[in-house]
C-alpha positions as CSV (number, residue, x, y, z in Angstrom):
1,X,-30.1,-31.5,-25.5
2,X,-34.0,-30.5,-25.1
3,X,-34.8,-28.9,-21.8
4,X,-36.9,-30.8,-19.4
5,X,-40.7,-30.6,-19.1
6,X,-41.8,-28.3,-16.6
7,X,-43.5,-30.4,-13.8
8,X,-47.4,-29.9,-13.9
9,X,-47.3,-29.5,-9.7
10,X,-44.7,-26.3,-10.3
11,X,-46.7,-24.9,-12.9
12,X,-50.0,-24.8,-10.5
13,X,-48.5,-23.7,-7.4
14,X,-47.0,-20.8,-9.3
15,X,-50.3,-20.3,-10.6
16,X,-51.6,-20.1,-7.2
17,X,-48.6,-17.9,-5.4
18,X,-48.6,-14.1,-5.6
19,X,-46.0,-12.4,-8.0
20,X,-42.3,-11.5,-6.3
21,X,-42.5,-8.3,-4.8
22,X,-40.5,-5.9,-5.9
23,X,-37.1,-4.9,-4.5
24,X,-37.5,-2.5,-1.9
25,X,-34.4,-0.6,-1.7
26,X,-34.9,0.9,2.0
27,X,-36.0,-2.5,3.3
28,X,-32.5,-4.0,1.7
29,X,-30.7,-1.3,3.4
30,X,-31.9,-2.0,6.4
31,X,-29.2,-4.3,7.0
32,X,-26.2,-4.4,9.6
33,X,-22.8,-6.5,8.5
34,X,-20.6,-7.2,11.6
35,X,-16.9,-7.1,9.6
36,X,-14.1,-8.3,10.6
37,X,-10.9,-6.5,9.3
38,X,-8.1,-8.3,10.4
39,X,-5.7,-8.0,12.8
40,X,-3.8,-4.9,11.3
41,X,-2.1,-5.6,7.7
42,X,-5.2,-4.3,5.2
43,X,-4.4,-6.7,2.7
44,X,-5.9,-9.5,5.2
45,X,-9.3,-7.9,4.6
46,X,-11.1,-10.7,2.8
47,X,-13.6,-10.3,-0.1
48,X,-16.6,-10.2,1.0
49,X,-15.5,-8.0,3.8
50,X,-14.5,-5.3,0.7
51,X,-17.8,-6.0,-1.1
52,X,-19.8,-5.0,2.2
53,X,-17.5,-1.7,2.8
54,X,-18.0,-0.9,-1.0
55,X,-22.4,-1.1,-0.5
56,X,-21.9,0.8,2.6
57,X,-23.8,3.9,4.0
58,X,-23.0,3.7,6.9
59,X,-19.1,2.5,8.6
60,X,-19.3,2.5,12.7
61,X,-15.3,1.8,13.7
62,X,-13.0,3.1,15.7
63,X,-11.2,5.0,13.4
64,X,-7.9,4.6,14.6
65,X,-8.2,1.1,13.9
66,X,-9.1,1.7,10.5
67,X,-6.3,1.7,7.7
68,X,-6.8,4.0,5.0
69,X,-6.4,1.4,2.5
70,X,-9.3,-0.2,4.5
71,X,-11.3,2.8,4.6
72,X,-10.5,2.7,0.5
73,X,-12.9,0.0,-0.1
74,X,-15.7,2.5,0.9
75,X,-17.2,5.1,-1.2
76,X,-16.6,8.7,-1.2
77,X,-20.3,9.5,0.5
78,X,-19.8,6.9,3.2
79,X,-20.9,8.4,6.7
80,X,-18.0,7.2,9.4
81,X,-19.2,6.9,12.6
82,X,-16.8,6.8,15.6
83,X,-17.6,3.5,17.5
84,X,-17.0,5.6,21.0
85,X,-19.6,8.4,20.0
86,X,-22.0,5.8,21.9
87,X,-23.1,2.5,22.0
88,X,-21.8,1.1,18.8
89,X,-25.2,-1.5,18.8
90,X,-27.4,1.3,19.2
91,X,-25.5,3.8,16.8
92,X,-25.8,0.4,14.2
93,X,-29.6,0.3,15.2
94,X,-30.5,3.6,14.3
95,X,-28.5,4.0,11.2
96,X,-30.3,0.9,10.0
97,X,-33.7,1.8,10.6
98,X,-33.2,5.3,9.7
99,X,-32.9,2.8,6.2
100,X,-29.0,2.8,5.6
101,X,-26.8,0.0,4.9
102,X,-24.5,-0.2,8.1
103,X,-21.2,-2.1,8.3
104,X,-19.9,-1.9,12.1
105,X,-15.9,-3.0,11.7
106,X,-14.2,-5.2,14.3
107,X,-9.9,-5.5,14.7
108,X,-9.6,-9.4,13.9
109,X,-12.5,-11.8,13.7
110,X,-15.9,-10.3,14.8
111,X,-16.5,-13.3,17.5
112,X,-13.2,-13.4,18.9
113,X,-12.4,-11.4,21.6
114,X,-14.6,-8.9,20.3
115,X,-18.7,-7.7,21.1
116,X,-20.0,-10.3,18.6
117,X,-22.3,-11.9,21.1
118,X,-23.4,-8.5,22.8
119,X,-24.1,-6.3,19.8
120,X,-25.6,-9.2,17.6
121,X,-27.7,-9.7,20.7
122,X,-29.0,-6.5,20.5
123,X,-29.8,-6.5,17.0
124,X,-31.4,-9.3,17.4
125,X,-33.5,-8.0,19.9
126,X,-34.2,-4.6,17.9
127,X,-35.3,-6.7,14.7
128,X,-32.6,-5.5,12.9
129,X,-31.2,-8.4,10.2
130,X,-27.5,-8.5,10.7
131,X,-24.9,-10.6,8.7
132,X,-21.7,-11.6,10.2
133,X,-18.1,-11.4,7.8
134,X,-15.8,-13.3,10.0
135,X,-11.8,-11.8,9.6
136,X,-8.4,-12.9,9.6
137,X,-8.0,-13.1,13.9
138,X,-4.9,-12.0,15.4
139,X,-5.0,-15.1,17.5
140,X,-4.3,-17.1,13.8
141,X,-2.8,-14.2,12.1
142,X,0.0,-12.9,14.2
143,X,1.7,-16.2,15.1
144,X,1.3,-16.6,10.8
145,X,3.6,-13.4,10.7
146,X,5.9,-14.1,13.5
147,X,6.6,-17.4,11.5
148,X,5.9,-19.6,14.2
149,X,2.9,-22.3,13.4
150,X,0.5,-23.2,15.8
151,X,0.8,-26.9,15.3
152,X,3.3,-29.2,14.0
153,X,3.8,-33.3,14.0
154,X,4.5,-33.3,17.0
155,X,2.3,-30.8,18.9
156,X,-1.5,-31.0,18.0
157,X,-3.1,-29.2,21.0
158,X,-3.4,-25.5,21.4
159,X,-4.6,-23.3,23.7
160,X,-6.0,-20.0,24.1
161,X,-5.4,-17.4,26.9
162,X,-7.2,-14.3,27.4
163,X,-4.7,-12.7,30.7
164,X,-6.5,-9.4,29.9
165,X,-8.3,-9.5,33.4
166,X,-5.6,-11.5,35.5
167,X,-6.5,-14.1,38.4
168,X,-5.5,-16.8,35.3
169,X,-5.7,-20.3,36.9
170,X,-2.3,-20.9,35.0
171,X,-2.6,-25.3,36.5
172,X,-4.9,-25.3,33.4
173,X,-1.7,-24.8,31.1
174,X,0.7,-26.8,32.4
175,X,1.1,-29.6,30.2
176,X,4.6,-29.5,28.5
177,X,3.0,-30.2,25.0
178,X,0.1,-27.7,24.5
179,X,0.9,-24.5,22.6
180,X,-0.5,-21.5,24.5
181,X,-1.7,-17.9,22.7
182,X,-1.7,-15.5,25.2
183,X,-3.3,-12.4,24.7
184,X,-4.2,-9.2,26.8
185,X,-0.7,-9.7,28.6
186,X,0.7,-6.4,28.1
187,X,2.8,-5.0,31.3
188,X,1.9,-8.4,33.3
189,X,4.7,-10.0,31.4
190,X,6.7,-11.2,34.6
191,X,3.5,-12.4,36.3
192,X,2.8,-14.3,33.1
193,X,5.9,-16.2,33.2
194,X,5.9,-16.6,36.8
195,X,2.8,-18.4,36.7
196,X,3.4,-20.9,33.8
197,X,6.3,-21.7,35.7
198,X,5.0,-21.9,39.2
199,X,2.3,-24.2,37.6
200,X,5.4,-27.0,36.5
201,X,6.3,-25.5,33.0
202,X,10.2,-25.6,32.6
203,X,12.0,-22.4,32.9
204,X,13.6,-23.4,29.4
205,X,10.1,-23.5,27.5
206,X,10.3,-21.2,24.5
207,X,8.5,-18.1,24.4
208,X,8.1,-15.3,21.9
209,X,6.5,-12.0,22.1
210,X,5.2,-9.6,19.3
211,X,3.9,-6.5,19.3
212,X,1.8,-4.7,16.6
213,X,1.4,-7.8,15.1
214,X,1.0,-8.1,10.8
215,X,1.8,-4.4,10.8
216,X,5.4,-3.2,9.6
217,X,6.1,-2.1,13.3
218,X,6.1,-5.8,14.0
219,X,8.6,-7.2,16.5
220,X,9.1,-10.6,17.4
221,X,11.7,-11.2,20.2
222,X,12.0,-15.2,20.7
223,X,13.4,-15.7,24.3
224,X,12.5,-18.7,27.1
225,X,9.6,-18.0,30.3
226,X,13.0,-17.4,32.5
227,X,14.1,-14.4,30.5
228,X,11.0,-13.3,28.5
229,X,10.3,-10.6,31.1
230,X,13.0,-9.1,30.6
231,X,14.1,-9.3,27.0
232,X,10.8,-7.8,25.6
233,X,11.0,-4.6,28.3
234,X,9.8,-1.9,26.2
235,X,8.1,-3.4,23.7
236,X,4.7,-1.6,22.4
237,X,1.1,-3.2,22.5
238,X,-0.6,-4.9,21.3
239,X,1.2,-7.8,22.3
240,X,1.3,-11.2,22.1
241,X,3.1,-14.4,23.4
242,X,3.2,-18.0,22.3
243,X,4.7,-20.7,24.4
244,X,5.6,-23.9,23.6
245,X,8.2,-25.9,21.6
246,X,6.7,-24.5,17.9
247,X,8.3,-21.3,18.9
248,X,11.7,-23.3,17.7
249,X,10.2,-23.0,14.1
250,X,10.6,-19.1,13.9
251,X,14.5,-19.1,12.7
252,X,13.4,-20.8,9.5
253,X,9.7,-19.6,9.1
254,X,10.2,-15.8,9.7
255,X,9.0,-14.2,6.6
256,X,7.3,-10.8,7.4
257,X,9.7,-9.1,9.4
258,X,13.1,-10.4,7.1
259,X,12.1,-8.4,4.2
260,X,14.8,-6.4,2.6
261,X,12.9,-3.6,3.8
262,X,11.0,-4.5,6.6
263,X,9.6,-1.4,8.6
264,X,11.8,1.1,6.4
265,X,9.9,4.4,6.0
266,X,10.6,5.7,2.6
267,X,10.1,8.9,1.1
268,X,8.7,9.1,-2.4
269,X,9.5,12.9,-3.4
270,X,6.4,12.0,-6.2
271,X,2.3,12.9,-6.5
272,X,0.4,10.3,-4.8
273,X,-1.1,9.3,-8.5
274,X,2.2,9.2,-10.2
275,X,4.0,6.9,-7.1
276,X,1.3,4.5,-7.1
277,X,3.2,1.3,-9.0
278,X,6.7,2.5,-6.8
279,X,4.6,2.3,-3.5
280,X,2.8,-0.7,-4.1
281,X,6.5,-2.0,-5.4
282,X,7.8,-0.8,-2.0
283,X,5.6,-2.7,0.2
284,X,5.8,-5.7,-1.1
285,X,9.3,-5.2,-0.2
286,X,8.3,-4.2,3.3
287,X,8.5,-0.6,3.5
288,X,6.3,2.0,4.7
289,X,6.4,4.2,1.4
290,X,5.3,8.4,2.5
291,X,4.6,10.4,-1.0
292,X,5.7,14.1,-1.2
293,X,4.7,16.0,-4.4
294,X,8.3,17.9,-4.9
295,X,6.4,19.7,-8.4
296,X,3.0,20.8,-9.2
297,X,1.5,20.2,-13.1
298,X,-0.1,23.1,-13.8
299,X,-2.2,24.0,-17.2
300,X,-0.2,26.1,-19.7
301,X,-0.5,29.8,-19.2
302,X,-1.7,30.0,-22.7
303,X,-3.7,27.0,-23.9
304,X,-4.4,28.0,-27.7
305,X,-0.8,26.1,-28.7
306,X,-2.3,22.8,-27.4
307,X,-5.8,23.1,-28.8
308,X,-4.2,23.6,-32.4
309,X,-2.1,20.7,-31.7
310,X,-5.1,18.5,-31.0
311,X,-6.4,20.0,-33.8
312,X,-3.6,18.8,-35.9
313,X,-3.3,15.7,-34.4
314,X,-6.9,14.7,-35.5
315,X,-6.9,16.3,-38.7
316,X,-3.6,14.4,-39.8
317,X,-1.0,16.8,-39.6
318,X,1.3,14.6,-37.9
319,X,3.3,11.2,-38.5
320,X,4.1,10.6,-34.9
321,X,3.2,11.8,-31.5
322,X,6.3,11.4,-28.6
323,X,5.2,11.5,-25.0
324,X,8.0,12.2,-22.5
325,X,6.1,12.0,-19.4
326,X,2.8,10.4,-17.6
327,X,1.9,13.8,-17.3
328,X,1.9,14.8,-21.1
329,X,-0.4,11.9,-21.4
330,X,-2.7,13.0,-18.8
331,X,-2.3,16.6,-20.5
332,X,-3.5,15.1,-23.9
333,X,-5.9,12.9,-22.5
334,X,-7.5,16.1,-20.4
335,X,-7.9,18.0,-23.5
336,X,-9.4,15.1,-26.0
337,X,-12.4,14.7,-23.1
338,X,-12.7,18.5,-23.7
339,X,-13.4,18.0,-27.5
340,X,-15.1,14.5,-26.7
341,X,-12.5,12.4,-27.8
342,X,-11.0,8.9,-27.4
343,X,-8.0,6.8,-28.0
344,X,-9.8,6.4,-31.3
345,X,-8.3,9.9,-32.5
346,X,-4.3,8.3,-32.5
347,X,-5.8,6.0,-35.7
348,X,-2.8,6.3,-38.3
349,X,-0.3,7.9,-36.3
350,X,2.6,6.4,-34.7
351,X,3.3,7.0,-30.8
352,X,6.1,7.1,-28.9
353,X,6.8,6.8,-25.2
354,X,10.0,7.2,-23.1
355,X,9.6,4.8,-20.8
356,X,7.7,2.1,-18.9
357,X,5.6,4.5,-16.6
358,X,4.4,6.5,-19.6
359,X,3.6,3.3,-21.9
360,X,1.6,2.2,-18.7
361,X,-0.5,5.1,-19.1
362,X,-0.8,5.4,-23.1
363,X,-1.8,2.0,-22.1
364,X,-4.1,2.9,-19.6
365,X,-5.7,5.1,-22.3
366,X,-5.9,2.6,-24.8
367,X,-3.3,3.7,-27.1
368,X,-0.4,1.0,-27.5
369,X,2.8,2.7,-28.3
370,X,4.9,1.7,-31.3
371,X,8.4,2.5,-30.3
372,X,10.2,2.9,-26.7
373,X,13.9,2.9,-25.7
374,X,15.2,-0.4,-25.8
375,X,18.0,0.9,-23.4
376,X,18.2,3.6,-21.3
377,X,14.3,4.9,-20.6
378,X,15.3,8.8,-21.4
379,X,14.8,10.9,-24.0
380,X,18.5,10.0,-25.5
381,X,17.6,6.6,-25.3
382,X,14.4,7.3,-27.5
383,X,16.6,9.5,-30.1
384,X,19.0,6.1,-30.1
385,X,16.3,4.0,-31.6
386,X,14.1,6.8,-33.7
387,X,14.3,6.0,-37.5
388,X,15.6,9.1,-40.0
389,X,12.8,10.5,-42.5
390,X,12.7,8.4,-45.1
391,X,10.5,11.0,-48.1
392,X,9.0,7.5,-49.3
393,X,7.7,5.4,-46.0
394,X,6.6,8.7,-44.7
395,X,4.0,10.7,-46.0
396,X,5.0,13.1,-43.4
397,X,7.9,14.7,-41.4
398,X,6.0,15.8,-38.4
399,X,6.3,14.7,-35.1
400,X,4.2,16.0,-31.8
401,X,5.6,17.0,-28.9
402,X,3.6,17.6,-25.8
403,X,5.9,18.2,-23.3
404,X,6.3,20.5,-20.0
405,X,7.4,24.1,-20.1
406,X,10.8,23.2,-19.0
407,X,11.9,20.1,-21.2
408,X,15.0,20.3,-22.8
409,X,15.8,20.5,-26.4
410,X,18.2,17.5,-26.4
411,X,15.5,15.3,-28.1
412,X,14.1,17.8,-30.8
413,X,18.1,18.5,-31.8
414,X,18.4,14.5,-32.8
415,X,15.1,14.2,-34.7
416,X,16.2,17.0,-36.5
417,X,19.3,15.8,-37.4
418,X,17.4,12.2,-38.6
419,X,15.3,15.1,-41.0
420,X,12.4,15.3,-38.9
421,X,10.0,18.7,-38.2
422,X,9.4,19.0,-34.7
423,X,6.5,21.1,-33.2
424,X,7.3,21.6,-29.4
425,X,3.6,22.2,-27.4
426,X,3.6,23.3,-24.0
427,X,1.4,20.6,-22.8
428,X,1.8,21.4,-18.9
429,X,3.9,23.7,-16.6
430,X,5.6,22.7,-13.5
431,X,6.1,24.5,-10.6
432,X,7.7,23.7,-7.3
433,X,5.1,22.4,-5.0
434,X,3.9,23.6,-1.6
435,X,6.2,22.8,1.6
436,X,5.1,19.3,2.9
437,X,3.7,19.7,6.7
438,X,5.6,20.1,9.3
439,X,6.3,16.5,10.5
440,X,7.4,15.7,7.4
441,X,10.0,18.1,7.2
442,X,11.1,17.5,10.5
443,X,11.1,14.0,9.7
444,X,13.6,14.7,6.6
445,X,16.0,17.0,8.2
446,X,16.1,15.2,11.5
447,X,16.7,11.9,10.4
448,X,13.2,10.2,10.5
449,X,13.1,8.6,7.1
450,X,15.4,5.6,6.1
451,X,15.5,6.3,2.6
452,X,14.6,8.7,0.4
453,X,14.2,8.0,-3.7
454,X,15.6,10.5,-5.9
455,X,13.8,9.9,-9.5
456,X,15.1,12.9,-11.3
457,X,17.7,15.5,-11.0
458,X,14.4,18.2,-10.2
459,X,13.2,16.2,-7.4
460,X,16.5,16.6,-5.4
461,X,16.7,20.5,-6.2
462,X,12.7,20.7,-5.1
463,X,12.8,18.8,-2.4
464,X,15.6,20.2,-1.0
465,X,13.9,23.5,-1.6
466,X,10.7,22.3,-0.1
467,X,11.5,20.6,3.1
468,X,15.3,20.8,3.2
469,X,18.4,18.8,3.0
470,X,17.8,15.0,4.3
471,X,19.7,13.7,7.5
472,X,22.9,11.9,7.2
473,X,22.1,8.6,8.3
474,X,18.9,8.9,5.5
475,X,20.1,6.3,2.6
476,X,20.0,8.3,-0.8
477,X,18.9,6.4,-3.7
478,X,18.8,7.6,-6.9
479,X,17.7,6.7,-10.4
480,X,20.7,7.4,-12.5
481,X,24.2,9.5,-12.8
482,X,22.7,12.5,-13.6
483,X,20.2,12.5,-10.7
484,X,23.4,11.4,-8.6
485,X,25.7,14.5,-9.8
486,X,23.3,16.7,-8.7
487,X,22.4,14.8,-5.2
488,X,26.3,15.1,-4.6
489,X,26.2,18.8,-5.6
490,X,23.9,19.2,-2.6
491,X,25.8,18.1,-0.4
492,X,24.0,14.2,-0.4
493,X,25.8,10.8,0.0
494,X,24.9,8.5,-2.6
495,X,24.5,5.4,-1.5
496,X,22.1,3.6,-4.3
497,X,21.8,3.6,-8.0
498,X,19.4,2.0,-10.2
499,X,21.1,0.0,-13.1
500,X,18.8,1.2,-15.5
501,X,16.8,4.5,-15.8
502,X,13.5,3.5,-14.0
503,X,11.4,3.3,-11.1
504,X,11.2,-0.3,-11.0
505,X,14.9,-0.4,-10.9
506,X,15.3,2.5,-8.3
507,X,13.3,-0.2,-5.8
508,X,14.7,-2.9,-6.6
509,X,18.2,-1.9,-5.9
510,X,16.7,0.1,-2.6
511,X,16.0,-3.7,-1.6
512,X,19.4,-5.1,-2.4
513,X,21.1,-2.4,-0.7
514,X,18.8,-3.5,2.7
515,X,19.2,-7.1,2.0
516,X,22.7,-6.9,1.8
517,X,22.7,-4.3,4.9
518,X,20.3,-6.5,7.2
519,X,22.8,-9.6,6.0
520,X,25.5,-7.9,7.3
521,X,24.2,-6.7,10.8
522,X,23.4,-10.8,11.5
523,X,26.7,-12.0,10.1
524,X,28.2,-9.6,12.7
525,X,26.2,-10.2,15.3
526,X,24.8,-6.9,15.9
527,X,21.4,-5.6,16.6
528,X,19.4,-5.2,13.9
529,X,18.5,-1.5,12.8
530,X,17.1,0.9,10.5
531,X,18.4,3.3,8.8
532,X,16.6,6.0,11.1
533,X,17.8,4.3,14.5
534,X,21.3,4.6,13.9
535,X,20.6,8.7,14.4
536,X,20.9,9.9,18.2
537,X,18.1,9.4,20.5
538,X,16.7,7.3,18.2
539,X,15.4,4.2,20.1
540,X,17.5,0.8,20.1
541,X,17.1,-2.7,21.6
542,X,18.3,-6.0,21.6
């Protein structure tokens, strides 16, 4: 299809128009985005909100309200300004007029129970351009996470009530078929319930209260107006009350608080980089992972051996390269960077990985492993599938193993038996990490953690060495029999063991344990308690 002919009038108009102005970076930066970040769960941040945070030079917010995962969308050089340091609107105007792109963060949605009207008006008066980025409001997000729909086929009307200032005329909300969402009522639950009953709502009307909604500390209590104050005594703020027959849906629709590890604080004795996928999986089960490294990875004392190995790898000295850990992949990758090399240097080589995590690190590097264990993900499992040396098929019989300084010789012995010549090279050293901060150590020994995941025997030894022995209420989950044996030698009771030696299987096994534990408590009619709540002095409530 040929392009359409241009309109002569358009050409004349274009000829008489000035050329478009060049982009003015400073003018573009003089801009304020009023952004809602949702009610608590960082995963409720919208795509547009994330994009504005990525552009921001200055972010104005209450630091306590900004989850680390929300902050992670910002550039490392972004300036965070505490909204309590002055009038937030004046702070935004000042930053914008200094040529900065400013993000003013609000919890929930800026236009609902926030200061959008006042702060937006102040920006308008100052002549500072702004945009509003709506967020998920607590008024709809919290009921959704509580498993309570605000409408159904029989109930179509919803009224939102701000009870923070008191003196609510409850006569306006007495209609029995109307769903009420009441916020700002912390500390006045009894007055709210009495006011509704006095206005004509039956005292048997279903009512629910949710505190710390959409976070892993969320708690929902379902009751009736006449029992609500007593049943919710001691609940934390912020909290929201929902009144109406729609509350009865919670038994069928509760999905968040019924996750198998909901609210469990789980200790992951790995570095943040190593624990990324494991922590992500645990969060999917409702847990709150805490990463505590038990080892520190350092370069080898004598780097010459590693340098010769990389040179041999490039010049064709080896037939195979074996990676037995993600740390080994990282060490080789860093050495490649030093020499200006990339994944193309592996051309013509065969590459083996000991397991899923190591393989993933190689793929990220641009290298697809040729061999992995088909069963047990370990050195023994890799040796089980390793082909014997065949001088007709293999022009070279050398295998490079870049490993830790404390690696065992099991794999080398097995490969030697198969006719291969192994070159064991120290790619990195492992040393015991520094002790974690005092609050972490106290939580480990005092039962503040609900579970701890041990991914190797060394993590057992090193965690106890730097932080002490986990409390006996803490669920101990291990990756395999050898790790279980080490844990028992140190006096720990092993509760969970993965059915295969992978961190993904370990997290899955812990989730199954949590689901069974919760089902048993429900069947017995017992209060739902996390392991940490079973210790003496822990908060207990129906």
